[in-house]
Backbone as a ProteinNet text record, in pm:
[ID]
protein_1_A
[PRIMARY]
MFKHQGIISGQRHVEISSWFGELESTFYKHPKSPHPDVFRVSNDPNEGCTGIVMSCVYVIGNKKSKSKKFKGLS
[TERTIARY]
10072.3	9966.7	10005.5	10134.9	10233.5	10307.7	10333.8	10369.6	10559.3	10609.1	10720.8	10774.6	10690.1	10740.7	10879.3	10892.6	11055.8	10971.7	11082.6	11106.3	11123.1	10992.8	11004.5	10975.1	10993.6	10979.1	10889.9	10826.3	10709.9	10670.5	10787.4	10768.3	10706.4	10787.6	10737.9	10570	10551.8	10397.7	10298.1	10325.9	10252.6	10238.4	10365.3	10372.6	10249.8	10298.8	10230.3	10065	10030.9	9880.9	9820	9923.6	9826.9	9793	9884.6	9818.7	9667.5	9619.1	9462.5	9397.7	9439.7	9323.1	9416.7	9343.4	9350.6	9370.4	9470.9	9445.3	9411.4	9380	9299.9	9394.1	9457.5	9537.2	9425.9	9466	9404.4	9409.5	9349	9392.5	9456.5	9457.8	9533.6	9686.1	9785.1	9952	9974.6	10071.6	10140.8	10274.5	10356	10516.5	10633.8	10566.4	10611.7	10589.7	10484	10472.9	10590.7	10613.3	10728	10691	10603	10521.8	10436.5	10401.4	10258.4	10135.5	10181.3	10072.9	9983.8	10094.7	10082.2	10008.9	9897.5	9845.4	9889.1	9909.4	10008.2	9887.1	9905.4	9778.8	9834	9797.3	9871.9	9761.6	9770.5	9683.9	9788.6	9907.9	10006.9	10032.1	9989.8	9961.4	10091.5	10209.8	10390.3	10404.2	10316.1	10363.8	10263.1	10137.2	10076.5	9904.8	9829.5	9740.6	9627.5	9549.5	9519	9318.9	9223.7	9056.5	9028.5	9086.2	9033.6	8929.3	8881.3	8787.9	8637.6	8585	8503.4	8514.2	8629.4	8666.7	8670.9	8693.1	8696.2	8548.2	8446.6	8284.6	8286	8260.1	8216.9	8231.2	8355	8406.3	8316	8370.8	8279	8129.6	8064.6	7904.8	7830.4	7901	7797.4	7894.8	8001.7	8086.2	8120.4	8145.4	8161.5	8036.5	8028.4	7866.6	7937.8	8077.3	8078.1	8214.6	8214.6	8364.7	8501.9	8593.2	8698.2	8707	8795.3	8799.1	8925.5	9000.3	9137.4	9187	9257	9338.2	9476.4	9578	9707.9	9710.2	9741.5	9796	9925.8	9984.3	10162	10110.5
9395.8	9459.3	9534.4	9543.5	9610.4	9736	9856.7	9951.5	9888	9907.6	9877.8	9734.6	9632.3	9509	9461.6	9521	9434.4	9302.7	9222.2	9101.3	9021.3	8926.9	8840.3	8687.4	8632.1	8450.8	8430.3	8298.7	8217.7	8187.9	8138.2	8107.6	8252.2	8353.7	8461.2	8542.1	8496.1	8540.2	8409.4	8316.7	8234.3	8256.7	8354.4	8360.4	8473.6	8574.7	8699.7	8719.6	8579.4	8546.1	8500	8415.7	8340.5	8465.5	8575.4	8683.3	8730.4	8709.4	8698.4	8597.6	8475.3	8390.1	8266.6	8173.7	7994.9	7990.3	7978.6	7938.8	7837.4	7893.9	7776.7	7705.8	7645.1	7600.6	7588.8	7648	7579.1	7455.2	7409.3	7282.8	7322.6	7474.5	7507.6	7526.3	7485.6	7500.1	7529.5	7622.2	7654.8	7633.3	7594	7541.4	7684.4	7785.7	7921.1	7985.3	7899.8	7976.4	7921.1	8009.3	8031.5	7966	7912.8	7800.7	7747.9	7624.4	7567.6	7617.2	7682.9	7800	7901.2	7922.8	8077.3	8061.6	8114	8092.1	8168.4	8134.9	8238.8	8216.7	8386.5	8445.4	8530	8524.3	8634.6	8593.6	8684	8692.9	8602.7	8579.7	8448.9	8340.4	8228.9	8137.7	8049.3	8115.5	8122.6	8143.1	8253	8328.1	8298.9	8226.3	8169.2	8148.5	8088.8	8092.1	8184.5	8129	8217.2	8182.6	8286.5	8229.7	8191.8	8331.3	8290.5	8334.7	8420.9	8503.6	8416.4	8379.5	8295.5	8146.4	8080.4	7993.7	8015.5	8183.1	8218.5	8216.5	8274.5	8312	8193.8	8131.5	7953.4	7903.1	7942.6	7900.7	7992.5	8089.2	8160.2	8175.1	8171.9	8186.6	8023.5	7879.1	7777	7661.9	7713.1	7641.3	7648.3	7766.4	7800.2	7813.8	7806.7	7849.3	8009.7	8042.7	8162.7	8179.6	8322.4	8352.8	8354.1	8361.1	8442.1	8564.8	8651.5	8784	8794.8	8736.9	8684	8625.9	8668.3	8504.8	8555.3	8475.4	8522.1	8473.3	8581.2	8589.9	8665.4	8543.8	8644.7	8706.9
9870.5	9938.7	10023.5	10071.9	10174	10056	10124.9	10023.5	10125.2	10026.7	10039	10115.5	10058.8	10086.1	10059.4	9985.5	9904.6	9814.4	9821.4	9788.3	9870.1	9919.6	10028.8	9963.2	10076	9980.7	10046.6	9960	9934.1	10044.1	10156.8	10315.9	10387.4	10350.8	10405.5	10408.5	10289	10231.6	10317.2	10257.3	10410.3	10555.5	10586.3	10760.4	10735	10669.9	10682.6	10645	10551.6	10530.3	10643	10716.5	10844.8	10951.9	10940.3	11010.7	11048.3	10947.7	10886.6	10942.2	10966.7	10988.5	10919.1	10938.7	10904.7	10731.9	10666.5	10542.3	10502	10354.1	10274.1	10136.1	10124.5	9986.1	9917.5	9819.8	9693.6	9585.2	9506.4	9456.5	9288.7	9308.5	9171.9	9211.1	9153.4	9177.9	9021.9	9046.7	8915.7	8912.1	8881.4	8869.6	8892.2	8891.9	8923.2	9077.3	9142	9253.6	9382	9450.8	9552.1	9675.4	9677.3	9781.7	9743.4	9779.4	9783.3	9794.3	9913.9	9954.5	9925.1	9807.6	9765	9608.8	9629.6	9482.3	9372.8	9263.7	9203	9073.9	9038.6	8932.8	8843.3	8669.7	8604.8	8443.8	8407.2	8259.4	8150.5	8169	8137.5	8174.8	8155.6	8159.5	8188.2	8150.7	8198.8	8308.3	8345.7	8442.2	8607	8576.4	8692.2	8618.3	8717	8665	8599.6	8492.2	8403.1	8456.6	8428.3	8379.2	8580.4	8648.5	8810.8	8833.4	8763.7	8836.8	8857.9	8744.5	8735.1	8831.1	8821.3	8936.3	9087.9	9110.4	9260.5	9309.1	9198.9	9242.9	9245	9162.6	9167.8	9307.6	9334.4	9503.6	9572.1	9604.1	9687.3	9736.2	9577.8	9604.4	9594.4	9605	9605.4	9718.2	9712.2	9816.8	9944.8	9964	10100.6	10195.7	10348.6	10389.6	10411.1	10479.9	10517.5	10476.2	10398.7	10337.9	10422.4	10404.1	10473.8	10422.7	10514.8	10501.5	10418.3	10443	10361.8	10261.5	10190.6	10127.5	10100.2	10132.8	10054.5	9927.6	9843.3	9688.8	9683.5	9635.9	9538.6	9414.7
[MASK]
++++++++++++++++++++++++++++++++++++++++++++++++++++++++++++++++++++++++++

C-alpha cells in the first residue's frame, strides 16, 4: 500500500489501517493471516482467502447502507 514500507507486522497493518477510520473485521479468517483483523486474500487457497471479489460486491452492494472509503488489506 505504501512505497518502501518493508515488512511490517500484522499489528502494524491494523494500526495503519485505523488511521483511515474505524475497522470492520471480516468474517473470513485465513490461518496465514498475521492478525485477526488483517484480511488475507490470494488466488492460492493455501496462502489466503479466494473467490473474494463476488463476496465483496455482495457485501458492499447489498448489506451496507454506506460504504467505507478504506479497508485494511494485507
